[in-house]
N, C-alpha and C positions, 0 to 999 in steps of 0.2 A: 328588318332587311331586305333590298331588292332580291329576290325569286334570283332573277339571271348572276345579280352579283353572287350570292350566296353559294349558287353553283360553283362559281369560278372560283372563289376563296375554297370552297372545303376540296375542289378536285386539284388545283393549286400546291396546297399544304400537304395534302395527301401523299401527290407525286415527290414533293421535296422530301418528306419524311422516309420516304420509300427509296431515293435514290440517295440521299446522306448514310442510312442506315448500311445501305449496300455498300458502299463506297469507305465506310468505317470497319465493314469487315473485311473486305480486301486489303483495306489495309492491314489490319491486323493479321492475315494469311500473306501478307507478303515479308513481315518482318521475320519471322523464322526462317523463310526458304530464300530469303534476301535476293528476292527478284520482284522490282516492281512494274515489270511487263506486264503481269495478269490484269492489270487495268486497260489494257488495247483490247484483250478479247471479252472484256466488260462491253466495251464502248457501243458495237451492236446492238445486241442484247440491251442495254440500257433503254434505246427507247422503245424496245418490246417493254420492257418493265414500264415505262410512263405510261404507254397506250393501254397498258391490261388494268392497271390502276384506273386509270379516267374511265374505262370504259366498265370498269365494276361499280364505280360511283355513277355512271349514268346511261344506264340500260334503263328502257330499251331502244338500241342503235337503228338509225336511218342504215340505208343501203351506201351510205356514202363513207360511213363512219365505218363498218365493217369491211369494206375493200380499203381503206387505209390501213385498218388494223392486219388486214391478211398480206398487203405488200410489204408492210413495217417485219414482219413474222417471218417472210421469206427472205428479206434480205437482212436482216439481223442474225440469223441462224448461219444464212452461207457465209455471212462476213465473220463472224463468233469462229464457225468451226476454221475457215482459210487461217487466219491470225494464229490460232491454236496450233493448226499444223504445221503454218511456218515457222516457227516459235520453238516448237519442241526441239528438244537437245540443243537448241543454241545456247541458252544462257539468258541474262539479264539483256536487253535490247540496249545497244552502246549509248544512246542517247539519256538513259538512267543511269546506265554504270558508268559513263560520266560524271552526273552527277553526286553519284554516291561517291566518288574518287575524291570531287573537290569539295563537299563537306564533310565525308569524314562519317565520324560517329553521329553527326549532327542531324546526319540524313533521313533516320528513323521521322522525326518530328517534320522536317521540311518537307518531304515525299508526302508528308498528309495534307498539309496546306496547299502546296507547288503541284501535285502529283492527283492524289485520290480527291478532295475536297474541290479543288479547282476545274478538276474536269466534271466533277460532278455539278458544278454552275454553269457550266457551258454548256451540258448536257441537257439541264432544263429549259437554257435558253434556245437551242437548236430545236428540241423537238416540241413549242408551242401550237407549229401549225398541226401536230398531229393531236395536242391537247386542244385545242379552238375547234379542230374539225368535229371531236368525239362532244364535247360540252355542248356543241351549237344543236346536236339533237334533242339534249336535255332541255334546253332553253325553246327551242320550237313546238317542244312538245308542251312546255308550259305555259307560253303566250299563244299558240293556234292550237294545240291540240293534234296536231300530227305530226308527221316525221317529212321531213325533204327529200325530193326522189333525186336522182343523179341529174348533172346539169352541160350542158356540152365544154364548158370549161373542168367540170372531171373529169371527162371522158380524156379533153387534150393533156390535164393534170396527169393520167395514167401512162396515155402515151409518154412524155418526155422522161417519166418515171423507169418505162420499160426500157426504153434508149440507154439511161444512165445505168440501169441494172444490166443491159448485156455488154455496154463497154466497161464496167468494172469488173464483172466476171469474166468476161474472154479475154480481157486485160490482165488481169491475174492470172489466168488458167495457161495465158500465150508465157507470160514471162517466166511462170517456174519452169513450163514444159523447157525455156531457152539456156533457163540455170542449170535445169537437170541433165544437159548436154555434155559430155566430157569437153568439146572443145570452145566452149563459154568464156573459158576464163580469160577475161580483160577484154573482150568484145563487147559490141554495144547493139543491144537489141533495137532493131529497126523494122521491124517483120511484122507483119498482122496489122492490128490497130497501132502498135506503135511505131507504125511508117507515118501515120497522119496526125499523131498527137505523141509528145515526149511521155505524156501521162495520161494514158484513157483511163485508166481506175480512178485519179483525180476527178479527171472530168466527168465521169460517170457519177461519183458522189455527189458532185455540186449538183447535177443533171437530175439526179434522184432527189435532191434536198427540193428544187424549185417545181418539180413534180409535184410535190407531196403539198408544198404552199397552196398549188394551184387550187388542191382542195379544200383548205381553210378559205381563200381566197371565195372559192365557190359558194360558203359557208356565211360569209360577210366580214371573216377577220384578216381585212386586207392588211392591217399593220402586223401581221406577223412576217412580212415579209423581213426582217429583222433574221429570222433565224438562215435563211439559205444565203444572206449576204453575209452573215458570220462565217458559215460554213465555208461560202467560195474565197473571203477573202482570206480565211485561215490556212486553206489547201496552197491559195498562191503565193500568199506572203510569210507563213510562220511555219507550220508544223509540215506544208507539203512539198511544192515544185522548190521554194527558195530554197528551204533547209536541205532537200537531197541532192541538188544541185551544184553546193559548196564546195565540195570536194569531190565531186565525180569526173572531171575533170582531169586531176592526178592522178587517179586510179585507170580509168580509162582515156587515154591520149585522142582516140578516133572520137570524143564525145563534145569536142568541138565544132566538128564538122556535122556531124547530128545536130546540134543548135543550131546552126545558121541554115541548114534547111528542115528544119521542122516545127510544124508551131508548139507552143509550148503546153498548151493548155486546148484549147478551140481543136476540134478535128479541122484539117486541110492540109489539101494535096499538099506534098513537097513538094520545096523548091528545087528548082536544077542546080545541079553541080559545075562547077567550072571543069 
């Protein structure tokens, strides 16, 4: 077998085994506690799991791979901690609670496939740039006997990732502080980063995905663009902007005006109000 193909095959199979085994364990834990929301806490850590598996197989790593693992670790730990803190004491997320009410006793098996294993599959797709970046180190060593240095595209990818990390982190902090204020009930958060985009955290998530993709592109894996494209599509049309704004106007009447003057996703100066 071609050595490069062998490296890819081993890394992919081991990463898939680790992700699906973890998702199965999380599903088993969710059954007695009746809370499928624990899968959301693992989402960011799943990136780190895939990176760790790939790194363990493909050492030694070049500077590019080590940098990608470092930024993934920072993002994953922050996101997991934030989601765990946000969900603490609030029970099961309303999305999963609605599914549980709809399916009744069948939800246990339904959740295995439509929540845990489905998210595991998506996770393996969106982490392809991470896997490709790390695998490239091993392939470079096999083919040329040396590890590749950083390029200008890597530095641009890091800059884009950093912008996304700031937007997601600061956006989450600003929203949490707003919600904690006694007079925030029924009001619209339109300050800070939220003045320029209705979803700075989602924009940040997408920007980080594209930043990591540029590392993979620098390593020659241009085809992994499917990962940031999928993440951006999910954030815009399914689990992010579209889902969140379906009923928010009913709960916050001023949100309609906020929608008219504020960009939905990309940061942009707000429109003047009449």
